[in-house]
PASEBA-1860 file (N, C-alpha, C; in nm, 3 decimals):
! residues 284
1> XXXXXXXX> 5.891/8.844/13.776/5.861/8.930/13.617/5.810/8.822/13.531 ~ 5.801/8.884/13.399/5.752/8.814/13.305/5.836/8.788/13.244 ~ 5.870/8.705/13.171/6.010/8.653/13.081/5.931/8.635/12.940 ~ 6.037/8.694/12.860/5.985/8.700/12.734/6.098/8.561/12.674 ~ 6.058/8.479/12.610/6.131/8.347/12.566/6.106/8.350/12.411 ~ 6.202/8.314/12.378/6.196/8.303/12.198/6.265/8.179/12.184 ~ 6.170/8.080/12.104/6.207/7.980/12.032/6.259/7.975/11.881 ~ 6.381/7.888/11.888/6.432/7.906/11.765/6.521/7.756/11.726
9> XXXXXXXX> 6.518/7.744/11.604/6.584/7.640/11.552/6.688/7.627/11.472 ~ 6.784/7.551/11.435/6.924/7.594/11.420/6.943/7.439/11.319 ~ 6.970/7.451/11.201/7.007/7.309/11.105/7.134/7.329/11.095 ~ 7.216/7.237/11.149/7.330/7.208/11.169/7.428/7.104/11.091 ~ 7.322/7.065/10.998/7.354/6.976/10.894/7.317/6.801/10.936 ~ 7.386/6.795/11.035/7.355/6.580/11.077/7.265/6.619/11.194 ~ 7.211/6.710/11.237/7.141/6.787/11.346/7.054/6.862/11.341 ~ 6.979/6.910/11.371/6.850/6.985/11.410/6.831/7.046/11.545
17> XXXXXXXX> 6.884/7.140/11.570/6.845/7.194/11.736/6.778/7.285/11.749 ~ 6.690/7.256/11.858/6.588/7.380/11.921/6.632/7.399/12.023 ~ 6.646/7.526/12.040/6.703/7.663/12.150/6.614/7.774/12.224 ~ 6.596/7.807/12.310/6.554/7.907/12.347/6.627/7.996/12.396 ~ 6.581/8.115/12.389/6.680/8.230/12.420/6.608/8.373/12.498 ~ 6.670/8.427/12.623/6.592/8.545/12.640/6.721/8.658/12.677 ~ 6.671/8.739/12.710/6.812/8.843/12.779/6.898/8.935/12.694 ~ 6.978/9.012/12.757/7.090/9.077/12.701/7.193/9.043/12.753
25> XXXXXXXX> 7.323/9.101/12.674/7.449/9.073/12.742/7.536/8.969/12.722 ~ 7.637/8.947/12.774/7.738/8.829/12.764/7.630/8.709/12.739 ~ 7.696/8.599/12.662/7.619/8.487/12.650/7.640/8.381/12.804 ~ 7.540/8.343/12.774/7.545/8.209/12.919/7.452/8.076/12.838 ~ 7.528/7.956/12.841/7.478/7.849/12.771/7.411/7.727/12.867 ~ 7.300/7.733/12.875/7.244/7.619/13.017/7.221/7.507/12.946 ~ 7.294/7.378/13.020/7.268/7.223/12.912/7.229/7.144/13.014 ~ 7.081/7.104/12.972/7.012/7.016/13.044/7.084/6.834/13.070
33> XXXXXXXX> 6.949/6.787/13.164/7.021/6.654/13.140/6.906/6.558/13.133 ~ 6.905/6.429/13.191/6.802/6.356/13.128/6.710/6.297/13.283 ~ 6.589/6.320/13.258/6.503/6.298/13.153/6.444/6.452/13.158 ~ 6.482/6.512/13.129/6.462/6.663/13.092/6.508/6.707/12.930 ~ 6.455/6.813/12.957/6.500/6.969/12.836/6.562/7.095/12.866 ~ 6.559/7.182/12.742/6.565/7.317/12.814/6.462/7.396/12.944 ~ 6.332/7.307/12.931/6.255/7.372/12.994/6.313/7.330/13.196 ~ 6.390/7.226/13.182/6.446/7.239/13.387/6.482/7.356/13.380
41> XXXXXXXX> 6.550/7.456/13.331/6.610/7.611/13.351/6.491/7.735/13.336 ~ 6.370/7.660/13.334/6.239/7.788/13.299/6.256/7.875/13.449 ~ 6.308/7.810/13.580/6.308/7.872/13.707/6.472/7.980/13.714 ~ 6.570/7.961/13.625/6.698/8.010/13.664/6.693/8.146/13.560 ~ 6.656/8.113/13.433/6.659/8.244/13.341/6.592/8.357/13.385 ~ 6.503/8.382/13.419/6.457/8.495/13.480/6.566/8.594/13.523 ~ 6.623/8.514/13.630/6.739/8.618/13.704/6.838/8.612/13.612 ~ 6.931/8.546/13.547/7.006/8.521/13.453/6.999/8.640/13.343
49> XXXXXXXX> 6.844/8.640/13.283/6.868/8.687/13.183/6.828/8.850/13.209 ~ 6.855/8.905/13.350/6.884/9.049/13.358/7.020/9.126/13.357 ~ 7.111/9.009/13.313/7.237/9.036/13.329/7.309/9.007/13.164 ~ 7.266/8.873/13.119/7.305/8.796/13.027/7.214/8.772/12.934 ~ 7.241/8.740/12.816/7.181/8.644/12.690/7.197/8.479/12.736 ~ 7.113/8.446/12.777/7.048/8.311/12.797/7.027/8.213/12.673 ~ 7.113/8.122/12.640/7.086/8.030/12.539/7.038/7.899/12.624 ~ 6.946/7.841/12.612/6.929/7.711/12.654/6.884/7.604/12.541
57> XXXXXXXX> 6.958/7.528/12.482/6.928/7.429/12.412/6.892/7.301/12.422 ~ 6.776/7.222/12.348/6.746/7.073/12.349/6.893/7.029/12.290 ~ 6.960/6.951/12.361/7.059/6.872/12.339/7.008/6.754/12.205 ~ 7.119/6.725/12.107/7.093/6.651/11.991/7.003/6.519/12.060 ~ 6.908/6.479/12.025/6.844/6.371/12.035/6.714/6.396/12.151 ~ 6.682/6.523/12.196/6.609/6.524/12.305/6.514/6.663/12.307 ~ 6.408/6.672/12.348/6.342/6.804/12.367/6.296/6.780/12.231 ~ 6.283/6.884/12.148/6.241/6.895/12.043/6.366/6.937/11.926
65> XXXXXXXX> 6.471/6.861/11.958/6.581/6.887/11.855/6.543/6.695/11.761 ~ 6.645/6.727/11.678/6.616/6.606/11.589/6.683/6.476/11.661 ~ 6.657/6.357/11.596/6.721/6.252/11.662/6.810/6.164/11.595 ~ 6.915/6.202/11.545/7.025/6.134/11.478/7.031/5.985/11.560 ~ 7.105/5.928/11.480/7.064/5.760/11.486/7.205/5.753/11.599 ~ 7.348/5.819/11.591/7.436/5.814/11.620/7.505/5.934/11.664 ~ 7.638/5.983/11.751/7.652/6.078/11.816/7.615/6.110/11.926 ~ 7.632/6.037/12.026/7.552/6.052/12.180/7.690/6.026/12.272
73> XXXXXXXX> 7.813/6.019/12.192/7.905/6.045/12.308/7.906/6.173/12.317 ~ 7.957/6.242/12.428/7.956/6.390/12.455/8.018/6.466/12.412 ~ 8.147/6.394/12.349/8.233/6.530/12.253/8.181/6.573/12.123 ~ 8.077/6.469/12.094/8.029/6.499/11.935/7.905/6.576/11.999 ~ 7.818/6.574/12.131/7.732/6.674/12.161/7.777/6.770/12.199 ~ 7.899/6.807/12.226/7.946/6.927/12.272/7.961/6.998/12.157 ~ 8.017/6.921/12.037/8.045/6.994/11.918/7.923/7.090/11.870 ~ 7.798/6.987/11.862/7.686/7.059/11.820/7.658/7.182/11.900
81> XXXXXXXX> 7.714/7.186/12.029/7.673/7.325/12.112/7.783/7.399/12.052 ~ 7.880/7.362/12.051/7.985/7.459/11.970/7.953/7.542/11.850 ~ 7.882/7.489/11.747/7.838/7.474/11.650/7.691/7.557/11.604 ~ 7.634/7.579/11.732/7.524/7.661/11.768/7.596/7.768/11.836 ~ 7.618/7.777/11.929/7.626/7.883/12.014/7.729/8.005/11.950 ~ 7.904/7.900/11.886/7.981/7.992/11.827/7.956/8.002/11.673 ~ 7.918/7.933/11.573/7.868/7.956/11.443/7.788/7.971/11.425 ~ 7.661/7.966/11.473/7.537/8.019/11.448/7.530/8.140/11.504
89> XXXXXXXX> 7.550/8.147/11.614/7.512/8.243/11.695/7.605/8.359/11.745 ~ 7.719/8.325/11.696/7.834/8.422/11.693/7.895/8.473/11.796 ~ 7.898/8.420/11.924/7.953/8.425/12.058/8.059/8.332/12.072 ~ 8.176/8.387/12.087/8.325/8.368/12.049/8.353/8.343/12.254 ~ 8.306/8.400/12.299/8.314/8.378/12.437/8.184/8.345/12.511 ~ 8.167/8.234/12.629/8.055/8.251/12.662/8.052/8.201/12.822 ~ 7.987/8.199/12.934/7.962/8.110/13.025/7.906/7.986/12.995 ~ 7.933/7.897/13.052/7.878/7.753/13.068/7.855/7.697/13.171
97> XXXXXXXX> 7.713/7.618/13.171/7.662/7.527/13.303/7.605/7.418/13.238 ~ 7.631/7.307/13.314/7.604/7.199/13.265/7.503/7.070/13.405 ~ 7.428/7.040/13.359/7.346/6.944/13.473/7.306/6.820/13.424 ~ 7.349/6.730/13.471/7.339/6.599/13.500/7.395/6.585/13.354 ~ 7.368/6.510/13.277/7.412/6.491/13.101/7.483/6.600/13.048 ~ 7.398/6.703/13.082/7.455/6.832/13.036/7.604/6.893/13.087 ~ 7.637/6.831/13.207/7.741/6.838/13.282/7.892/6.807/13.215 ~ 7.898/6.631/13.164/8.007/6.574/13.091/7.999/6.661/12.977
105> XXXXXXXX> 7.873/6.676/12.884/7.896/6.750/12.775/7.925/6.918/12.806 ~ 7.905/6.969/12.875/7.979/7.104/12.919/8.107/7.052/12.943 ~ 8.193/6.985/12.997/8.319/6.939/13.035/8.401/6.919/12.842 ~ 8.321/6.851/12.822/8.397/6.805/12.683/8.422/6.966/12.591 ~ 8.292/7.032/12.621/8.332/7.143/12.524/8.421/7.254/12.558 ~ 8.440/7.234/12.728/8.552/7.318/12.783/8.692/7.273/12.750 ~ 8.705/7.165/12.720/8.836/7.083/12.692/8.843/7.090/12.529 ~ 8.763/7.098/12.454/8.752/7.114/12.331/8.797/7.273/12.235
113> XXXXXXXX> 8.744/7.419/12.375/8.775/7.498/12.316/8.757/7.614/12.431 ~ 8.890/7.544/12.523/8.874/7.616/12.661/8.928/7.790/12.619 ~ 8.959/7.803/12.522/8.968/8.001/12.555/8.834/8.038/12.499 ~ 8.739/7.942/12.519/8.596/8.012/12.459/8.551/8.051/12.614 ~ 8.554/7.956/12.701/8.485/7.969/12.826/8.536/8.025/12.907 ~ 8.448/8.137/12.938/8.460/8.224/13.039/8.502/8.159/13.208 ~ 8.410/8.076/13.210/8.369/8.028/13.320/8.278/7.906/13.304 ~ 8.290/7.834/13.393/8.225/7.648/13.376/8.178/7.641/13.525
121> XXXXXXXX> 8.020/7.595/13.520/7.955/7.540/13.591/7.891/7.384/13.620 ~ 7.907/7.299/13.681/7.895/7.163/13.667/7.799/7.114/13.770 ~ 7.683/7.114/13.761/7.534/7.063/13.857/7.492/6.992/13.871 ~ 7.575/6.896/14.003/7.533/6.719/14.058/7.510/6.650/13.931 ~ 7.650/6.640/13.899/7.691/6.534/13.813/7.847/6.492/13.823 ~ 7.908/6.418/13.798/8.023/6.369/13.819/8.096/6.328/13.688 ~ 8.169/6.386/13.633/8.245/6.343/13.503/8.262/6.205/13.496 ~ 8.276/6.134/13.439/8.295/6.006/13.438/8.444/5.980/13.404
129> XXXXXXXX> 8.535/5.940/13.453/8.638/5.861/13.402/8.703/5.773/13.508 ~ 8.809/5.708/13.439/8.867/5.535/13.499/8.735/5.426/13.497 ~ 8.668/5.414/13.570/8.586/5.348/13.547/8.437/5.355/13.567 ~ 8.353/5.321/13.483/8.184/5.344/13.538/8.160/5.362/13.665 ~ 8.176/5.317/13.750/8.122/5.331/13.904/8.099/5.440/13.987 ~ 8.234/5.536/13.937/8.238/5.668/13.975/8.073/5.713/13.979 ~ 8.040/5.695/13.844/7.885/5.765/13.748/7.757/5.673/13.826 ~ 7.780/5.555/13.856/7.677/5.491/13.902/7.673/5.509/14.076
137> XXXXXXXX> 7.778/5.562/14.113/7.755/5.566/14.270/7.793/5.443/14.340 ~ 7.882/5.371/14.260/7.903/5.231/14.328/7.771/5.153/14.279 ~ 7.699/5.171/14.197/7.619/5.069/14.194/7.455/5.106/14.242 ~ 7.457/5.233/14.317/7.315/5.297/14.394/7.223/5.336/14.268 ~ 7.287/5.402/14.162/7.230/5.445/14.047/7.188/5.333/13.958 ~ 7.071/5.217/13.970/7.064/5.118/13.935/7.022/5.137/13.763 ~ 6.957/5.251/13.748/6.931/5.278/13.620/7.045/5.289/13.511 ~ 7.138/5.297/13.557/7.255/5.365/13.431/7.260/5.181/13.366
145> XXXXXXXX> 7.290/5.055/13.418/7.302/4.966/13.389/7.210/4.903/13.267 ~ 7.067/4.960/13.341/6.944/4.938/13.272/6.938/4.993/13.133 ~ 6.975/5.168/13.160/6.984/5.203/13.019/7.112/5.182/12.917 ~ 7.189/5.076/12.968/7.283/5.051/12.871/7.254/4.923/12.783 ~ 7.173/4.849/12.821/7.117/4.750/12.787/7.043/4.805/12.638 ~ 7.124/4.746/12.538/7.041/4.754/12.408/6.916/4.716/12.390 ~ 6.813/4.820/12.344/6.717/4.819/12.307/6.565/4.752/12.392 ~ 6.623/4.743/12.487/6.495/4.673/12.624/6.475/4.777/12.677
153> XXXXXXXX> 6.504/4.883/12.725/6.447/4.980/12.763/6.354/5.063/12.711 ~ 6.401/5.080/12.568/6.275/5.138/12.504/6.176/5.029/12.501 ~ 6.143/4.913/12.495/6.063/4.832/12.469/5.971/4.794/12.589 ~ 6.051/4.850/12.737/5.954/4.852/12.811/5.890/4.955/12.868 ~ 5.963/5.063/12.816/5.914/5.236/12.840/5.794/5.270/12.772 ~ 5.821/5.204/12.662/5.728/5.301/12.541/5.591/5.257/12.576 ~ 5.541/5.369/12.577/5.397/5.385/12.632/5.346/5.364/12.789 ~ 5.478/5.378/12.839/5.478/5.373/13.004/5.564/5.524/13.024
161> XXXXXXXX> 5.568/5.620/12.969/5.661/5.719/12.962/5.671/5.772/13.116 ~ 5.513/5.839/13.121/5.458/5.920/13.261/5.536/5.803/13.390 ~ 5.471/5.731/13.366/5.527/5.599/13.492/5.685/5.614/13.537 ~ 5.768/5.602/13.409/5.887/5.569/13.429/5.976/5.662/13.459 ~ 5.934/5.773/13.391/6.004/5.913/13.394/6.007/5.943/13.536 ~ 5.829/5.942/13.566/5.791/5.974/13.711/5.879/5.940/13.845 ~ 5.895/5.846/13.808/5.987/5.743/13.925/6.095/5.860/13.931 ~ 6.199/5.875/13.849/6.307/5.987/13.860/6.262/6.112/13.967
169> XXXXXXXX> 6.145/6.193/13.879/6.152/6.332/13.935/6.083/6.306/14.091 ~ 6.025/6.198/14.129/5.994/6.161/14.249/6.105/6.133/14.368 ~ 6.196/6.018/14.298/6.253/5.955/14.401/6.419/6.001/14.423 ~ 6.427/6.098/14.289/6.568/6.147/14.296/6.558/6.290/14.364 ~ 6.441/6.339/14.418/6.444/6.489/14.465/6.413/6.496/14.623 ~ 6.495/6.589/14.670/6.452/6.591/14.811/6.311/6.667/14.823 ~ 6.281/6.737/14.721/6.137/6.791/14.749/6.058/6.714/14.603 ~ 5.986/6.648/14.624/5.927/6.605/14.471/5.827/6.688/14.432
177> XXXXXXXX> 5.775/6.788/14.508/5.662/6.866/14.442/5.693/6.986/14.371 ~ 5.851/6.967/14.378/5.945/7.107/14.266/5.888/7.058/14.161 ~ 5.858/6.954/14.061/5.876/6.938/13.965/5.671/6.878/13.947 ~ 5.632/6.970/13.908/5.461/6.956/13.914/5.381/6.852/13.801 ~ 5.286/6.832/13.840/5.215/6.732/13.696/5.231/6.836/13.608 ~ 5.240/6.972/13.586/5.222/7.041/13.472/5.366/7.025/13.385 ~ 5.462/7.035/13.491/5.619/7.005/13.412/5.646/6.874/13.395 ~ 5.577/6.749/13.466/5.576/6.608/13.410/5.500/6.589/13.295
185> XXXXXXXX> 5.404/6.669/13.266/5.309/6.702/13.103/5.399/6.701/13.021 ~ 5.470/6.789/13.035/5.641/6.871/12.904/5.688/6.768/12.924 ~ 5.756/6.712/13.010/5.862/6.637/12.994/5.805/6.508/12.960 ~ 5.662/6.430/12.956/5.632/6.295/12.913/5.613/6.369/12.746 ~ 5.549/6.499/12.716/5.539/6.529/12.589/5.661/6.523/12.490 ~ 5.751/6.586/12.562/5.917/6.520/12.502/5.937/6.408/12.488 ~ 5.958/6.343/12.535/6.008/6.189/12.575/5.918/6.077/12.474 ~ 5.797/6.154/12.469/5.712/6.059/12.379/5.706/6.061/12.214
193> XXXXXXXX> 5.783/6.161/12.168/5.818/6.187/12.069/5.889/6.069/11.973 ~ 5.869/6.027/11.863/6.000/5.887/11.816/6.117/5.961/11.784 ~ 6.167/5.847/11.829/6.314/5.837/11.864/6.348/5.928/11.976 ~ 6.321/5.965/12.069/6.365/6.036/12.184/6.381/5.933/12.280 ~ 6.296/5.879/12.341/6.355/5.788/12.425/6.448/5.711/12.408 ~ 6.480/5.614/12.282/6.619/5.555/12.248/6.743/5.668/12.236 ~ 6.720/5.839/12.185/6.824/5.879/12.209/6.880/5.912/12.386 ~ 6.784/5.937/12.424/6.791/5.958/12.603/6.904/5.820/12.635
201> XXXXXXXX> 6.839/5.683/12.602/6.946/5.582/12.665/7.056/5.562/12.593 ~ 7.088/5.637/12.477/7.188/5.653/12.384/7.293/5.753/12.476 ~ 7.276/5.814/12.548/7.368/5.937/12.628/7.434/5.829/12.745 ~ 7.348/5.734/12.783/7.403/5.608/12.904/7.509/5.512/12.803 ~ 7.465/5.471/12.719/7.514/5.323/12.645/7.659/5.407/12.565 ~ 7.688/5.544/12.554/7.750/5.608/12.494/7.889/5.620/12.628 ~ 7.883/5.614/12.745/7.957/5.589/12.845/8.097/5.526/12.837 ~ 8.117/5.412/12.796/8.259/5.401/12.769/8.302/5.425/12.683
209> XXXXXXXX> 8.249/5.508/12.583/8.320/5.617/12.504/8.377/5.752/12.578 ~ 8.306/5.753/12.631/8.345/5.939/12.713/8.415/5.893/12.825 ~ 8.415/5.791/12.883/8.553/5.759/12.962/8.709/5.725/12.938 ~ 8.659/5.697/12.796/8.833/5.742/12.755/8.834/5.878/12.680 ~ 8.756/5.885/12.612/8.759/6.033/12.628/8.812/6.150/12.732 ~ 8.752/6.125/12.839/8.761/6.172/12.964/8.920/6.175/12.998 ~ 8.916/6.014/13.007/9.081/5.974/13.056/9.217/6.032/12.986 ~ 9.175/6.084/12.865/9.253/6.143/12.773/9.273/6.305/12.814
217> XXXXXXXX> 9.153/6.354/12.873/9.119/6.505/12.890/9.185/6.521/13.005 ~ 9.150/6.460/13.101/9.209/6.496/13.213/9.355/6.452/13.226 ~ 9.421/6.429/13.141/9.562/6.481/13.169/9.602/6.576/13.196 ~ 9.523/6.646/13.087/9.605/6.855/13.100/9.434/6.879/13.192 ~ 9.423/6.983/13.308/9.349/7.022/13.384/9.294/7.159/13.327 ~ 9.156/7.130/13.341/9.105/7.291/13.271/9.171/7.370/13.358 ~ 9.176/7.533/13.283/9.221/7.627/13.384/9.111/7.708/13.390 ~ 9.000/7.760/13.355/8.907/7.791/13.340/8.858/7.802/13.496
225> XXXXXXXX> 8.808/7.917/13.588/8.684/7.899/13.745/8.621/7.789/13.704 ~ 8.604/7.715/13.731/8.452/7.601/13.801/8.432/7.642/13.929 ~ 8.279/7.589/13.894/8.171/7.618/13.983/8.111/7.466/14.013 ~ 8.119/7.368/14.134/8.085/7.240/14.120/7.999/7.256/14.233 ~ 7.867/7.206/14.232/7.750/7.227/14.296/7.725/7.093/14.304 ~ 7.620/7.041/14.414/7.536/6.917/14.419/7.399/6.949/14.523 ~ 7.342/6.875/14.489/7.204/6.870/14.606/7.249/6.816/14.736 ~ 7.188/6.854/14.837/7.261/6.806/14.976/7.162/6.693/15.047
233> XXXXXXXX> 7.030/6.717/15.002/6.933/6.632/15.055/6.954/6.499/15.053 ~ 7.027/6.436/15.045/7.047/6.262/15.023/7.054/6.203/14.917 ~ 6.960/6.296/14.831/6.917/6.258/14.663/7.007/6.329/14.533 ~ 7.070/6.404/14.620/7.157/6.503/14.523/7.320/6.420/14.556 ~ 7.417/6.457/14.452/7.562/6.407/14.515/7.664/6.498/14.556 ~ 7.568/6.587/14.657/7.637/6.686/14.749/7.760/6.729/14.728 ~ 7.879/6.698/14.789/8.031/6.764/14.767/8.070/6.649/14.678 ~ 8.012/6.524/14.638/8.076/6.467/14.548/8.131/6.567/14.386
241> XXXXXXXX> 8.057/6.607/14.380/8.064/6.706/14.259/8.206/6.783/14.284 ~ 8.225/6.816/14.393/8.316/6.940/14.406/8.458/6.845/14.393 ~ 8.446/6.742/14.450/8.529/6.638/14.485/8.612/6.590/14.325 ~ 8.507/6.580/14.281/8.498/6.529/14.147/8.579/6.623/14.041 ~ 8.538/6.749/14.053/8.573/6.820/13.956/8.738/6.890/13.993 ~ 8.773/6.886/14.118/8.884/6.940/14.191/8.999/6.847/14.115 ~ 8.953/6.712/14.064/9.050/6.591/14.028/9.104/6.666/13.891 ~ 8.982/6.730/13.779/8.958/6.785/13.643/9.012/6.952/13.648
249> XXXXXXXX> 9.023/7.020/13.726/9.057/7.150/13.720/9.128/7.230/13.784 ~ 9.209/7.331/13.778/9.336/7.376/13.888/9.244/7.475/13.967 ~ 9.089/7.528/13.927/9.048/7.635/13.961/8.907/7.656/14.004 ~ 8.885/7.508/14.156/8.758/7.497/14.153/8.679/7.538/14.311 ~ 8.564/7.599/14.302/8.513/7.631/14.417/8.352/7.555/14.409 ~ 8.312/7.586/14.527/8.139/7.526/14.504/8.112/7.464/14.665 ~ 8.049/7.345/14.652/7.982/7.295/14.755/7.862/7.214/14.724 ~ 7.746/7.231/14.824/7.645/7.150/14.854/7.540/7.272/14.876
257> XXXXXXXX> 7.432/7.238/14.771/7.304/7.308/14.851/7.172/7.218/14.945 ~ 7.159/7.304/15.053/7.110/7.227/15.139/6.953/7.195/15.103 ~ 6.878/7.108/15.128/6.755/7.094/15.110/6.715/7.044/14.951 ~ 6.810/6.964/14.922/6.775/6.954/14.760/6.861/6.823/14.739 ~ 6.776/6.794/14.631/6.815/6.614/14.597/6.909/6.662/14.416 ~ 6.845/6.600/14.367/6.924/6.594/14.223/6.871/6.703/14.106 ~ 6.756/6.695/14.141/6.692/6.869/14.046/6.720/6.997/14.096 ~ 6.864/7.022/14.098/6.846/7.136/14.143/6.801/7.287/14.087
265> XXXXXXXX> 6.785/7.268/13.914/6.736/7.410/13.883/6.587/7.392/13.920 ~ 6.525/7.332/13.952/6.366/7.306/13.967/6.363/7.271/14.149 ~ 6.476/7.243/14.222/6.429/7.235/14.322/6.500/7.359/14.449 ~ 6.568/7.428/14.408/6.663/7.514/14.464/6.702/7.651/14.365 ~ 6.603/7.706/14.270/6.633/7.780/14.184/6.709/7.932/14.238 ~ 6.649/7.980/14.339/6.701/8.063/14.381/6.839/8.056/14.399 ~ 6.851/7.954/14.466/6.974/7.945/14.552/7.103/7.929/14.418 ~ 7.053/7.821/14.324/7.150/7.845/14.225/7.167/7.921/14.127
273> XXXXXXXX> 7.011/8.013/14.123/7.075/8.157/14.044/7.147/8.248/14.106 ~ 7.130/8.230/14.241/7.245/8.346/14.301/7.383/8.290/14.309 ~ 7.401/8.161/14.300/7.535/8.114/14.290/7.610/8.112/14.191 ~ 7.524/8.125/14.096/7.570/8.161/13.943/7.589/8.281/13.906 ~ 7.524/8.341/13.949/7.525/8.514/13.929/7.659/8.535/13.978 ~ 7.697/8.542/14.135/7.812/8.574/14.189/7.918/8.480/14.132 ~ 7.921/8.382/14.095/8.026/8.323/14.023/8.057/8.380/13.894 ~ 7.978/8.400/13.844/8.008/8.485/13.663/8.043/8.600/13.744
281> XXXX> 7.980/8.711/13.815/8.016/8.812/13.844/8.144/8.828/13.891 ~ 8.200/8.756/13.966/8.298/8.783/14.046/8.453/8.748/13.956 ~ 8.526/8.789/14.037/8.684/8.835/13.974/8.749/8.702/13.917 ~ 8.773/8.716/13.804/8.884/8.577/13.748/8.996/8.511/13.837
END
């Protein structure tokens, strides 16, 4: 089907958010990760838009949103999304999906406004609490430590954005062909803009603050239904996502998507869209 996408900009005071919408019906908010933008949802949006109003923002500092100097802890990023979806767009209740860093952002938003979240879906990411080891997969995700270093990643990656970002699209995928050269063009365009590389690394550098917040949040488990899925192909987190969310919420279902790495919305868009539609449409 031909999908009609509308691009918008919301001025929220300390940040300007670019976001894309399509469809009609109850609202579904899709939060992307790193090193991606709203574009990662392009293969999911057609199916969801047949039943829902789909809202896919570029989060603070990323894509075509503005790049404030600070505010990259996920509680602050979540408040950006709340101001956009509830304040600017007027949706008082909505479905919420987060992949990669969009997952911890979605979790923070669900804690801040549980009455507003119909259902929550977390895709191939663990919510960090306790210590950073869970997020870095016991050190297997080497880039977390590298991105935590101040200033050095920006210095080394600037001018080499395609080389650096492509490593992740290839090596964290079960099917590296899922993210095409044209898709890489779009991501490199976004991350080559002034300030975006730094902002992306700041998402990682905020991890100690995120852990402090989440250690507080997890004292009260989320009560809305949660779908937790990961890629099963060895490069994704598999059932680790489900196990992680069972510690943080009372009503959790999900599992692993076969033949899939970390880039679930692009590697297995049909399977993810099907899972989301069944989850959203099912009984509470």
